[in-house]
C-alpha positions in Angstrom: 60.2 -51.4 167.1 63.7 -52.0 168.4 64.6 -49.6 171.2 68.1 -51.2 171.7 68.9 -50.4 168.0 67.3 -47.4 167.7 69.6 -45.8 171.0 72.9 -47.3 169.0 72.0 -45.4 165.8 71.2 -42.3 167.9 74.3 -42.5 169.8 76.3 -43.2 166.3 74.7 -40.3 164.8 75.4 -37.5 167.3 73.7 -35.0 168.2 73.3 -33.7 164.3 69.4 -35.4 164.6 68.5 -32.9 166.8 68.9 -29.9 164.7 65.2 -29.2 164.1 65.2 -29.4 168.0 67.9 -26.7 168.9 66.7 -24.2 166.3 63.3 -24.1 167.6 64.5 -23.9 171.1 67.8 -21.9 170.5 67.6 -20.4 167.4 66.3 -17.0 168.9 68.6 -16.9 171.3 72.1 -17.7 169.2 73.5 -14.6 168.5 73.3 -14.5 164.9 70.0 -16.2 165.1 68.2 -19.2 163.6 71.1 -19.1 160.9 74.0 -17.9 163.0 73.0 -21.3 164.4 72.1 -23.5 161.5 75.9 -22.1 160.5 77.4 -23.8 163.8 75.3 -26.8 163.6 76.9 -27.3 159.8 80.3 -26.4 161.0 80.2 -29.0 164.5 78.6 -31.6 162.3 82.1 -30.6 159.2 85.0 -30.5 161.5 83.0 -33.1 164.4 83.6 -31.0 167.6 81.5 -30.6 170.7 78.8 -29.4 170.1 78.1 -28.6 173.7 81.0 -26.7 174.4 80.7 -24.8 170.6 77.1 -23.9 172.1 78.0 -22.7 175.2 80.9 -20.7 174.0 78.0 -19.0 171.7 74.8 -19.0 174.6 75.6 -17.2 177.9 74.2 -19.5 181.0 72.0 -16.3 181.6 70.3 -18.1 178.2 70.1 -21.6 178.9 71.9 -23.5 181.9 73.8 -26.4 181.6 71.2 -28.8 182.4 68.6 -27.4 179.7 71.2 -27.5 177.2 72.3 -31.6 178.5 68.6 -32.4 178.0 68.2 -30.1 174.9 71.0 -32.3 173.3 69.9 -36.0 174.8 68.2 -37.5 171.2 66.7 -40.2 173.6 64.6 -37.2 175.4 63.6 -35.7 172.0 62.7 -38.4 170.1 61.5 -40.8 173.4 57.5 -40.5 172.2 57.7 -42.7 169.1 56.7 -45.7 171.4 53.9 -43.7 171.8 53.3 -42.6 168.5 53.6 -46.2 167.1 51.0 -47.5 169.4 48.4 -44.5 169.0 48.5 -45.7 165.3 48.2 -48.9 165.8 45.4 -48.8 167.8 43.7 -46.5 165.1 44.4 -49.1 162.6 43.1 -51.6 164.1 39.8 -49.4 164.4 39.7 -48.5 161.0 40.2 -52.2 160.1 37.3 -53.5 162.0 34.8 -50.7 160.6 35.4 -52.3 157.4 35.2 -56.3 158.4 32.3 -57.7 156.6 
């Protein structure tokens, strides 16, 4: 686990890594539905436009506040559980390994 490297990679990748999260959270709120949101995400990735601006153009503030949108677009919040998941997997592996020892 290399948190600094992960953070650098997330920053370099941009919000494109959040497609699944955005579709789950905002797909139905987008005027074109999930398919429309998916097209918007693809366009924003192609032309490297500001995804926050593009989403704000399509999603009124009543649908999602600026703060909620910023939180949704923060990859560190979405992927922040990786350390917990790795710890749980390691603990389970240790349990299984101990059970196999003679």
